[in-house]
Structure formats: C-alpha cells, structure tokens
N, C-alpha and C positions, 0 to 999 in steps of 0.2 A: 503493499500501500502505500500511497506516497504521503509523505510527511515534510511539512515546513522545518527549514533548517532551525535548530535553536540556537540564540545568541547566548553568549557567555553572562553570566549574571554581572561581572562587573568589568565592564568595558566603560570607556569615558562616554560613549553616546547613549547610554544608559544612566550612569551613575550622576553626572552631570545634570541633565535635565530632572533626574528623581530629587535632586538635592534642592532645585529651584523649587519645585512643587512640593517639597516637604513644607518649606516656609508659606507657601501659598495656602496649604491645608490646617496652617495653624489659626486661619479666620474662624471666628465662632460659628459661623454658620455649618464650616465643614466639622468642625471639631464635637458639636454636639451631638451627631451622629454617632460618636462612639462615647458612651456616658463615664466610662472609666476614665479615658484619655482627656477627655473634657474637665473631670474632677482634678486630675493630675495637673492641669495647664491654671485651674483658679488657685490650687495651691502654690504653684510657681509663681502667679501674680501676687498673692498674700506674701509670701516669703521675699519677694522684690520689693515690695512696699515697706515692709519691718525691715528690710536691709536699710533703706533710705531713713526711716523715722525711728525704727525701734531703739529701746533700751532696756534690754533683758539680761545684760549678763554674759551674753556670747559674745565672741568677738567677731568684727566686721568679716575678716578674713574667712572663719568657718561658714559663716551664713552666706558669705559671696560663692563658697564651694557648693554648699547647699542648693543655692539659686541656681548654678550652672549645671549641676547635673540633673535638676529636676526638667529645666527646659530640655536637656538634652534627652531624657526620658521621653518627652511629649515628640520631638523631633525623630528620635530613632521610630516611633511608632508611625508618625505621617509620611517618614523614609519609606517604612517596608510596603505601605500601601502606595506610594508614588512609584516605587522599583517594578513593583507587581502590575501597575496600570502601564508603565513604561516599556515594558516587553512587548506589548501589543501595538505601541503607537508608530513602530517603525514600519508594521506590516500596514498599518492603517493608513500611512502616509502613502505607502506604495499604491494602495487601493486607491485612494484619493486621487493621486497622479494618474491613474489609470482611467477613473471616471471623468476627469477633468477633459481628456483628449477624445472623449467619444464624440462621434458625429453619426447622422443617420441619414440613409438616403430613403425619406418616406414616399411611396408610393401615393400618387394623387387618384383621390377617388376609386382606388383598386384596381386601375388600370396598369399599364407597363412603364409609364412615364413616373420619375421622381424628382424630389428636391432635397436638397442638403439642408439638415437643421440639426440644431445641438441636441444632442441625446434628451436632456433635462426638457424639451420641448415637447416630447412624446407623450402621447394618452393612452391609456387603457383601450384597446381594441385597433390602434393603429397598425398597419403592414408594411414592413422594411425590408428592401433588397438588400443581402449583403453578399457581396463578392469575394473574389479570391484577395486574399490581403487585408480584407476589412476586419475591423474589430466589431462583434455584435453589440450594439448599442443599448440593447435592453433586455432583460429576461422575457422569455418569452415562448412560443411553442413554433416549432416548424410545420408550416402549412402548403409547403411546396418545395420538391428539390431534395437533394441529398449533398451533402460536402461532408469533407474531412474538418476537424476543428481540434485546433490545438488549446487545450484547457490549462495549459500549464501554471498560466498567470494566477489561476485560483486554485487549481488542484494539487499543482507542482509535479503532476504526472506528467513526463516529455511525449510520450507515446500518443499520436493525434486519435481520436475518435470519431465513428461516424454518427451523423446526427442527419435525419430524415423524418419527413412529413408520417404522421402514422405511427401506432405501436408504442414502445416505451422506451423509444430513443430520441423523441422529439424536442425535449427541454433543453434551453440553450441559456446561457448566464451571461449576461453583460461581461464585456472586458475579455473575453475569450475570442480566438481568432482563427478564421475561415482560411484555410490553407489549401482547397482546393475544391472548384467547383462554385455553385453559387444556390442561396437558397432565400426562400420568402418566409418573415417571421412575423407572427402577429404577437404584438405586445401584450402582455398578461399583468402588467403590475401598474400600479399607478405612479407618477414622479415622486422621487423619495423613497418609495417602499421597495426597491429590488434587492438582490443579494449584495451588491459594493454598499449599499446604503446601510443595512442591516449589519453586514461585518464592520463596517468602521464603527458604527455606535457599539457594537459589540465589544471589539478589542479596545475601545477606549472607555469600557466601564460605564456608559452611559446609560445601558439597560440594565445592567447588574443589580436587581434588586435583591433583599437579604433573603434567604432562604429560611423555612419553618425552623429547620434545626438552629440555623444561625441566629435567628430570631430568640429562640428558646434559652440558647446559650448567653445572648446578651442580657435579657431578663436575670439569669441566674447572677451573671457577675454585677449586674446593677445593685441585686440583693446583698450579695457577699460585700460590694461597697458601702450600701447603707448602713449593714451591722458594724462593720470596723468604724465607720464614722462615730455610730452612737458608742461603741466600745472606747474608743480614743477621746470621745468627749466627756466620760467620765472621770477619764485619769486625774484632771486635776483634783477633782473632790477626795479621790483617794490620798493623792500627793499629799493634800491640806492636812487629812486626817493623820497622816505620817509624819507629819512635822517639816515638809517640806514643799517644794514647789518645782514644776516642769514647765520650762520655756515655751512659747506658742511654736517657735520655728522648730523644736524639737518633736512637739507632738504633731505638727503638720509633717514632718518628713518621716515619722513613726507611720502615720496613715498611709503615704503613699507605699512604706515597704510592704504595708499589709494587703492592701487591695491587691487583687491578679491585674496587674499591668503587664504581665508578660502576655498572656493569652490575648488580652484584650488589644494592646499594640499590634498582634500578628494576626488576629481574627480575619479582618477583611483582606488583608493580603492572601490568606491561604484561600478564600473563596474566589478572589480575581484569579490565580495562579491556575486554578482548578479550572476555570472557563478557559483561561488561555491555554493550557494544556489541551484542551478538547479541540479548540480551534486549530492549533498545530498539528493535530490528526485531521485535519480537513472536516471536521463536523461541526456545522454551525447550529447551536442549542437555542432555542428561544426563549429559556429561562434557565435559570440557577436551580430550579426546583427540579428539572429535569435531570441534571448532572447528580444532583443527590440522589433522587430516585433510583438511577443507573446503580447507585453503590448499594442501594438496597434491595435490589431484584430477587425473587424467589422463584421465579418461573421464566423461563426464557424460549419463546416461539420462535424457530428456523423454518424457513423454508428449505425442501429438501435440494431441488434444482438451483443449482449456481452458489448456495450455500454450504451444505453438505457434501453435495457430489461437485463435479467440475461443471457440470451444466448441460453436456452433450454426450449423450449415450456412445459407447462405443462397440462396433461390433468386434466380440472375442472367440467365438466359435461357429463352425458348421455342423448342424446336427442333420444327416442323411435319415430318409424313411423309405420304405417300400423298394428296397435292393438298391436304390441309389448309392452311389459313391460321393466321397467327399470332392474329389476333383471335379467331377459333374455338375455338384451342387454349387461349389466356388464358383466355376465358369459361368453358370447361369446367374448366379447372383453379381457378379461382376458386370456382365453385359445388362443388367436389369439396373445397375447402379452408375454407370459412365455417365449418363446426362442427370443424375441424381446429385444437385450442389447443396443438398443438408450434410450438416456435420457426420450424422448416422450413413448417408450414400457414400461420403468419402472414406469414411473408416471400412465399409463393407470392402470397398476397392482396394485399399490399403491392406487387408486381411489377407482378401484372395491372392494379392501379389506377393506379401511378404512369405506367408505361411504354405501356398499351393503353387507357387510360381509362376502363376496366370500371366502373360505378358501381353493380352489384346489392350491396346493404347486408347484407340477411339472406336466409335461406331461407324461402319461402312456407311457410305454417302446415302444409299437407298434404304437405311433403317428409319423405322418410325418410332417414335418415343410416344410412350402412353403417359401421359402427365397424371401426377398426382392430384385428386379433387375430395374436399370433405366428405362428398356424397359415397364415392366408390372406396377410398381409402387403399387404394391400390394404385402402383405404377410398375411401368415396365418397357419393355420394347418389342416391337414386330421386325423380324430380321430373318431373310432368306426363306420365308414362309412360314416361319416358325416364331409362336408367341410367347414371350417368358412373363411370368407376372410375379411381383414381389409386393408383400403387403400384409395388413392385419390377418390373424388365420381365419376369424370367423368371414372376414370379407373374402378372401380365397377362396373358401368353400362355398360360400354364397354365391360367387361368380363361376364356379364349377360344381352344381349341383349333383353330376354323376360321381362326386369323388366321397359325398357324405357317408356313404354306406362301407367302404372300403376299408381294408386293413390298415392302408398306408395313413387313411383319416384317423382312424384310431391311436395309432401308433403316433401320430403327429399332436393329437390332442393328450396323449401321455408326456411328450416331451416339451407341450406348451406349460403343462402344470409343472415339471420340473424346473423350469426356467423361471417361473412366475415365483416358485418357493424360493429360488436361488436369488430373488432379486432382480430379475433381469425381464427385458421385455423380448417376447417372439416374434419375429416376422416367417411368413411361409412363402415359399417358391415353388411355382407350379410352371411345368414348361408342355405346352400342347395338351393340357388336359391332365398330365401327369404329375403328383406331389413328389417334390424331390427332397424336401428337408424343410429345416428353420433354419434361421439365423438369430444366435443369442445374443442382442444387444443389451448391454450391461451398465447402468449408471457405475460411474466410477469416483468411489468415494475419495475426497481431498486428503493428501498425504499430511498425518499428523492431527487430523482433525478428531479421531479417538482418543488422544492425548489431553486435547483442548477440551474435550468434554470431560475429562477425569479431574481436570484441575477446576472447571466449574462445579462438579459435584462435590470437590472436596471445600469448596466454598459454601456449600449448602445450597446451591443452585439447581433447580430441577431443568431439564432440556425436554423440551418436546419438539418433533419434526413433524411438520405439516406438507401433506402432499397430496395430489390428485392421483396418484396410483392406487390399484386397488390393495387390500388388505395385506396378502399373500407378498405380493412385491415389497409394500412398507414396511413388513415386519422384518423380512431379510435385510432391508438396507438400514433399517434401525438399528439391529443387531450388528450389523457390521460396523456402523457409525459411534455405536457406543451410547446413543441418546437413552434417556430414561423412559421415554414414552413417543407416542407417534398418534397422528388422527388422519386416517387414510380417505380419500374421497371426499375431500375437503372443500365446502363451499364458503362463500365470504359469510353466509348466516353460520356455519359453522366453526368457523375462526372466531366469529364474535359471541359465540354462545359459551366457546371454550374460555374466552378472556373472561368473561363475566363471571363464570364458574368459579375460575380461580380467584379471583378478587373479592367473591363472595365468601370465598374461606379465609380471607384476611391477608393475601398474599398480593406481591406487586409482580407485575407482569410487564415484559418488555419483548417486541416483535418489531420485524423490519418489512417492509414492503415498497413496491413501485408503480403498482396499478391503481387504477380507480376503484376496482372491486376489493382492495386493499383499506380504502380510506377508513370504513366503518370500525375496522380492527385496530388500524392505528390511531384514529380518534379516542376508541375504548383503552388501548393499553396505558399505563402508567409511564412508559418510554415507549414512544413510537417513530423508530427511525425512517425517515422517507429516503429514497434513491433520489439523488440529483436529476437523474436522467428519466425519473418515474414523470407520472401524469402530474398535472397540477395540482388536482382534487388529493392525492396522495402527500404531495408535500405541503400543502396547507392543513392535511390532518394532522400529521406528524408533530411532534415537539423537538425533533430534531432533524436535520437533513445532511445527509453524507454526501461529500462533495465529489468524494471518488466512485460513489454507487458501488459499494464493494459490501455485499449483504454480510461477510463472516467479521466485519468490523464491528458488528454488534457485542462481540467477546471483547473487544478493545476497550469499547464504549462502557462496559460493565467493570472492567477492571480500572478505568479511568475513574470513574464515580466512586469505586471502593476506595482507591488511591487516597481522593479529595476526604472522604469519611475518616480513613485512617489518618491522614495528616492532622485532621482536626482533632481526632481524638487521642492521638499520642502527644500532641503540643499541650492539650488540654490537661492529659496526666502529668506532664512535665511541669506546668505552670501551677498545677495544686500542690504536687508534690513540693515543688521548688518555694511556694508561701508557706506551706507547714513548716519546712525547713528554716526558713527565717525566722518564725518567730522564735523557736527553740535558740537559735544562735543568737540572736541580738536582744531579746527581751529582759534576759537575766543580767546581761551587763550594762543594760541602759537604767536600770531600776536597782542595782545594787547597793547604791547610796541609800535611797529610802528604806530598802528592804533588805538589810545584809544576808538575811538566811538565803537570799538567792544566789549567793555567791557559788554555792557547791553544784548550782545548773550551769554556771559561767564555762562548760565542758572546753572550751574553745581559747579561754584566757584572753578573751579581748582587752585592750589595754585600759580604756576609758570608756562613759556612756558616749561622748562625742566622738570619738574613733568609731565606736560601734555604728553608729547610727549614720556617720558618714560612710563607713563601708559597705554598710546594707544599700545605701540611697546609690552608690557607684555601682554596684554588682549589680542592683536593681536595673540601672539604665544599660550597663554594657552586655547582659543577657540577652536584651533584644535583638541586637544587630548580629549577635553570635548565632541565632535562630531563624535570622532572615532566610539564607540560603536553604534550609530543611524547609521552610515554610513555603518557597517558591517551587524547588525542585519537588516536593513531596516525598513522603515517606516509601522507601521502596517496596513496590506490591508484592505479596507473595498469597498465593491462593489457599489461604489455610481457613477453617472455621471460626465460628466467633471465641469459642471457647479458649482454643490456643491463641486467638487475635490478642484477647484481652491479658492473657497470662504474658504474654510477650511484651506488649504495652507495659503492663506494672513492671516486668522485670528489667526492661531496658530504659524506658521513659520515667517510670515510677520511681525506681531507684536512682536513675539519674538525677532526677530533680530533687531527691532527698540529699544526695551527696554533694552536687555541685555547690551550693550555696556555703556549705560549711568549709569545703577547699577555698571557695572563691574569698569568702569575706574573712577568713583569716589572711589569705593571703595580701588583699588588699588592706587590711588592718596592720599587717606589719609594714608593707610600703608606707602607708599614711603617717605612723609613728615613727617610722625610719627617716620620712622626708620633712618631719614636724608639721605636717598639714593640719593636724588637730589640736 
C-alpha cells in the first residue's frame, strides 16, 4: 500500500513554526480548551504578579525560577500540540498549491465546446473535459471515456490507474492527472467541499473535534484539578494550627506539581497525531470518533473477493470425464478461451500451455467466437465444423439436453460437488455434444492473510467473510483463510442484518465496501471504510475513505485505532503513576519544618523545602517534552488482548511513572543545591 513519507519530528521546518505557534496558543481563547493547562497559566500569572509586588520571605531569585519553569510547563504543552499540527501542515501546503493551479475545461450546455474557468467556479452537476496532461479540476464521476490517471499526488502510488464511465472505477479526485486519452467528468461536489478542501482542513486540525473518550478523560483531569485545588487551599489552616505558615508562592507551585499536567499537556497532541498517522496511510477519516471506534472494534466484516482472495479466480486443474483425456480437455479449453479476455480465461490458456504443452497461439481466421452472455452463461468457438462450449455446468447441460442422463453427466456432477467443497468454481467443457470434463477455477487466498487473521484473533476481534458464493465454496475458503465465520450468498439486506445483529449484542463493527449496494451497511457500521474508486453513495455513507482503494487496509486501520488508544492509555498510566510518586517524593520534604515527624518519609533526603518544590516544578516541566516523541509516534502496536495489554502498560508505563520522579527529582535537587539555585 502507498504511504506518505513521514517527516522526522525534529527538523527545523517543523520545530521553528511549532515554537511560534506555541506562543500563539498562549491566548486565553486557545488555552481554555485545556482546563489543566489553563489553570497552570493562571498560577504562572499569579506568581508573576507576586514576583513584582510580593513580600513573603522568599528570595526574588527563587520566585523568578518558579515563574520561568511554570511558564515553560505551559509552553511545552502548547508546543506539543503545535508540533502535532505542524506535521500535517506541510502536506496541507502542497495540497493547497495543487488546488490553486486547478483550472477546468467546462463544457457549454452539455455540448462539445468548452470554456476555461477556475476550478473554484465549478458547480455541482457541471461537466468538464479532461485531456492528456490535464489535472482533474474537481471530485466527480466519469460519464464518458476511459483514461489512465496518475493519482500519486493524492495516494503516493506511482502506478497509474484506469478510470472509466460506469462500474466501480468511475470516481476521480481533484488534483490527479490524466496521462492518456480523455474523459468527461460530472462534478459531484459543491465548491469548498471536495477532497482537497477536506484534507487541508483535516491535516491542519480545523475539523478535529474531541472524541467521547477524550472528553471523558478531560473531565477526569478537571475533577482531579478541582480536588487538589481544594486540598492545597486547606493547607494554610493546617499550617497555622501547627504554628507556622506557608508562602502563597509555595502553595501555588505545589498545586501545579499535584495536578495532572503531564497527560493534560499531551492529550490533544496524541489525538492529532493519531489522525495524522491515518492520513499518512492514505485514509481520510471524517471524524476522530471513527478513528477511536476502529481501536475498539469487536467484529470485522470483509468481502471475500479482493480482500481475502487476490480477486481473480485462477484455473488450477483440468478434470476429464467420460473417457476423455486431459490433453484433449486442455486443447478444447484452450481454443474456447483464446478469445476470452477475462482473468479466468487468460488463466485457462496459461494452464493449458504450461502444464500440457498446448502451443496454439491464435484462432484461425475462419473461426467464429461464441460470446458470453448473462442469459446463456456460455462462451466458446466454432472452428472447422466443430463447436466447443465452455461455461457453467448447468448451462452446458441445459444447452445439450441429450447429455443429462449420460454417465459422463453423472460423473461431471460428482466432480462439480468435489470442486465446490474444495472452495472452487467448476466450468464444464463440451465439444460437439460430448462432455470432455471440468475446469477447476480456484480463488487464490492472499499470502499471509491467515496469519493476519490470527493477529486479529489475538486482539479479540472476530472476523467474518462476506461472499456471494454458495455455502460449500464459502466454507472451504473460510477454512483456508482462517476467518472465524462467513456469510454466504450475501445480499445487501443480509449484510445490514448481520451488522445490526452484532451491534445489538453490544459489539462494534467495521466493514469496507465500494458499491452503491454497500452504502446501507457502510452507514450502519461503526467504522465504514469506503473505497475512493467506489461510487459516490458509498463514499458518502462511510465515515472513512481509503484513497488507495485497498480493502485489506481495514486491518491496518484497526491497528492504527488501537495504537491511538494504546498511546493514550500508556501515557495516562505513566502520568497518574508519575503524579502519585511526586506526592511521596516532595510532600514530606516540604512540610518537615511544620511536622518534624514527616522526616522519616523523606526517603530521598531532599535538602530543603525550597529545593524540593523547585526540583519538582523543573521535573514537572521537563517530563513533557521528553514524552512528546512517544505521544506523536505512538506506542508500538502489538496484537495482544486487553488483559496482557493492561499488564504490559502497568509494568512498563506504570512502573516507569513511579520510578522516574524519584530519580529525576533527586538528580535535579542535587543540581539545584550544587549550583546554589535554591
């Protein structure tokens, strides 16, 4: 699959704009969206004022350091968000440049004459002519012609694709280039609503709304902040009771060390980076909710053809009947297939030549091709007074009624059942009213797909194959591919009913599709991935669009969603453990003068209350940029269940969060006292 090249996190073209945007995000209107960082900024403002007017027994130098590190804490939080947004802005700039150069050859009154207009002037329903070398000016559908289109600017895939009127390859995207022939395209979107517009808004974060999980976590952080605000507010009363007092600057700094600033500073960056990773996989999500839902998927529905199998059936065996030999059957099948340009027909020719040494390269000039039709379901050739027929078994027997009661027909039906049970499709071959045998057409299961389904099973995801095949064929392919279940002879109504049944059981469902008949199921699924080459109805119904039109990418999308949730969970675990450790690390040292009994709890031997609080504030600020790379790149995804994942998070990030403050604050305390900063 094509993937956009990923920029390094620490390059000048990302860092410099992010620093500038970090200061811009200090505006109260921006900060208030993150209540914890907003609280930190208010405390920083308070200490800045106390620095100028306060007389509380603390040195100006000490208070100045607190002020600096508090503001750095806020800036590091805004920088993390700005850096996450900045990674998409370069892509947005190139997309905006591509959009700016788009012009259109709009056809006048549906005729053949055209006028050149800016792409922005196109309206829904306009028809444009796109010739060799032209950029397609708007999202639309091909209504006439066929052309090769280079979609590298959008998908990153260098190989051109065919776009033609009708079928499932009619959709085209603005900014892609026609490299051969010409097509007429009907505009299917209003100005400002095309793919380029949505992509620009997405990568710049304009459309990224907080997801339900993110909102819930934000509310939790706000609640913890309020609790610690109340707790710190009661300290002066206890201090007075003990015969002492605590300066306001110390109390304010203590509040910031206690509230969950670490995860609050990184929360937005984690969400933005998750969306960005999806974009880099050439998937456009219409909402952050869809990305998160992908991480919680319980059931995955996949079409057989093109997803589980390579898409085209291949001839793998000739099975003769009625005394015919394989060479005669191979020769007849070859002649009947030379004019068949379907993938199945070409595979029959290839098998006859490679396995049986058939050398006929073309039909004689006097040969008459029997074309395939949906009514007869038979194709073949008339050659030198002989008629060779190839087609569905029932159709061949119906076209030759005298064969129905023969031993060869009975043998053919037995072979047909064997092929169906093996997951294949049989084609019968007859010559001049005599059955020669059957061709075994097999769906080729994609290499490695069984192992990938095993990974999904390890994650607790149930896979269901959807196919129009009969139950025998479906069961065989399902067993070979390793899916958990299958739905055979599926209709659009069947797909919709299956999704609703799964959802009624409390499960989240994902599926992909590209046709109009998939639209109801795509709309019903919690994660509906529409192919970019699919119909407009499918793209509108889904909540994600795969620009590469690769159905197997649904598996990657689930992985990206889980990576987002794992990253948020891991950093939340680290942050909570980090906060707990800070309580035990600094509180005994801070209040030892008021409560001498706390000395036994000062296990780190922090030198003074001032150095303890300053060290904690410095550590609190520095831990944020240290975790930015992890927040943006994401925790390494491993397909394991919820139980092992929780154990891993607790062991790695929970234990790490407990240990890091003790080590970090102690080292900073030694440096602070060694340099005489406190």
